[in-house]
C-alpha positions as CSV (number, residue, x, y, z in Angstrom):
1,Q,17.1,105.0,-151.9
2,V,14.3,106.1,-154.2
3,Q,10.9,106.0,-152.5
4,L,7.5,107.1,-153.7
5,V,4.4,107.1,-151.5
6,E,0.9,107.9,-152.9
7,S,-1.9,109.1,-150.7
8,G,-5.3,110.7,-151.1
9,G,-7.4,108.0,-152.5
10,G,-10.8,107.0,-151.3
11,L,-14.5,106.6,-152.1
12,V,-16.2,109.5,-153.8
13,Q,-19.5,110.1,-155.6
14,P,-19.7,110.7,-159.3
15,G,-18.9,114.3,-160.0
16,G,-16.8,114.6,-157.0
17,S,-13.2,115.5,-156.6
18,L,-10.1,114.0,-155.0
19,R,-6.4,115.1,-154.9
20,L,-3.8,112.4,-155.0
21,S,-0.3,113.1,-153.7
22,C,3.0,111.4,-154.6
23,A,5.7,112.2,-152.0
24,A,9.2,111.4,-153.2
25,S,12.4,110.8,-151.3
26,G,15.9,109.7,-152.1
27,F,16.2,111.6,-155.3
28,T,15.8,115.2,-156.7
29,M,12.4,115.3,-158.3
30,D,13.4,118.3,-160.3
31,Y,15.5,116.1,-162.6
32,Y,12.9,113.4,-163.0
33,A,9.7,112.9,-164.9
34,I,6.7,111.8,-162.7
35,G,4.0,109.8,-164.2
36,W,0.5,108.8,-162.9
37,F,-0.9,105.5,-163.9
38,R,-4.0,103.6,-163.1
39,Q,-5.1,100.0,-163.2
40,A,-8.7,98.9,-163.1
41,P,-9.9,95.4,-162.4
42,G,-9.4,93.3,-165.6
43,K,-7.5,96.0,-167.4
44,E,-3.9,96.8,-168.1
45,R,-2.1,99.6,-166.4
46,E,-2.6,102.8,-168.4
47,G,-0.9,106.2,-168.3
48,V,-3.0,109.0,-167.0
49,S,-0.6,112.0,-166.8
50,C,3.1,112.9,-166.9
51,I,5.1,115.9,-166.0
52,S,8.8,116.7,-166.4
53,S,10.7,119.8,-165.4
54,T,13.1,119.7,-168.4
55,E,10.2,119.9,-170.8
56,G,8.2,122.4,-168.8
57,K,5.0,120.7,-170.0
58,S,2.4,118.3,-168.8
59,Y,0.6,115.5,-170.6
60,Y,-2.8,113.8,-170.1
61,A,-4.6,110.8,-171.4
62,D,-7.5,111.8,-173.6
63,S,-9.9,110.2,-171.2
64,V,-9.0,112.7,-168.3
65,K,-8.2,115.9,-170.3
66,G,-10.1,118.8,-168.8
67,R,-10.8,117.0,-165.6
68,F,-7.4,116.1,-164.2
69,T,-4.5,118.4,-163.4
70,I,-1.0,117.3,-162.6
71,S,1.2,119.7,-160.5
72,R,4.5,119.7,-158.7
73,D,5.8,121.3,-155.6
74,I,9.5,121.0,-155.9
75,S,10.2,122.4,-152.3
76,K,8.1,119.6,-150.9
77,N,9.3,117.0,-153.5
78,T,5.7,116.1,-154.1
79,V,3.6,115.7,-157.2
80,Y,-0.2,116.0,-157.1
81,L,-3.0,114.8,-159.3
82,Q,-6.1,116.9,-158.9
83,M,-9.1,114.9,-160.1
84,N,-12.4,116.7,-160.8
85,S,-15.7,115.6,-162.2
86,L,-14.9,112.0,-161.4
87,K,-16.7,109.2,-163.2
88,P,-17.3,105.5,-162.3
89,E,-14.8,104.6,-165.1
90,D,-12.1,106.4,-163.2
91,T,-12.2,103.7,-160.5
92,A,-8.8,102.1,-160.3
93,V,-5.7,101.8,-158.2
94,Y,-3.6,104.9,-159.0
95,Y,0.2,104.7,-159.0
96,C,2.9,107.3,-159.4
97,A,6.2,106.5,-161.0
98,A,9.5,108.2,-161.5
99,D,12.3,108.0,-164.0
100,I,14.6,110.2,-166.2
101,I,12.6,110.2,-169.4
102,I,10.9,112.6,-171.8
103,C,7.1,112.6,-171.2
104,G,6.6,113.8,-174.7
105,L,8.1,110.7,-176.2
106,G,5.6,108.5,-174.4
107,Y,5.1,107.5,-170.9
108,T,4.1,103.8,-170.8
109,A,4.6,101.8,-167.6
110,S,7.6,100.1,-169.0
111,D,9.4,103.4,-169.2
112,F,9.5,103.8,-165.4
113,S,11.7,102.0,-163.0
114,S,10.6,103.4,-159.6
115,W,6.9,103.0,-158.4
116,G,4.8,103.8,-155.4
117,Q,2.5,101.3,-153.7
118,G,-0.7,102.7,-155.2
119,T,-3.8,104.2,-153.8
120,Q,-7.3,103.0,-154.4
121,V,-9.8,105.5,-156.0
122,T,-13.4,104.3,-156.1
123,V,-16.1,106.4,-157.8
124,S,-19.6,105.2,-157.0
125,S,-23.0,106.4,-155.9
C-alpha cells in the first residue's frame, strides 16, 4: 500500500522558518516524483515544488523560489520542504504527493495519484 504522511506544520511568525516532512511507505521513493502542493482558503490547489530522482533536478513555483528548498533522504524514504522567510501569503494546507511522472513536464495536482493528509501552515504575527 502507498502511504504518505506529512508533518511539521504549525504557526510561525512572518520571516520565520518551518521544515515539512513527507514520509513515504509502500513504494520505493527513488523511482517516484514527489510534489509539494498547497491550498489556501478560497484558492485552488497549487504546485509548490517537485523533485524526481530520474531527472536529478528540483522545481519551484516562482512565488517560493529562493525561500523554499526541497530535499530527499532516500534511506529514510522521506522528502522535506524547508521553508524560510515565510510570508502570510504562504498560509495554506500543504500536501505531498507521489507518482511516476517527469516534474519538468509539469506537476499539476491532476498528475499525482497518491496524496498525504495535509499539514496546516499558518504564517501570522
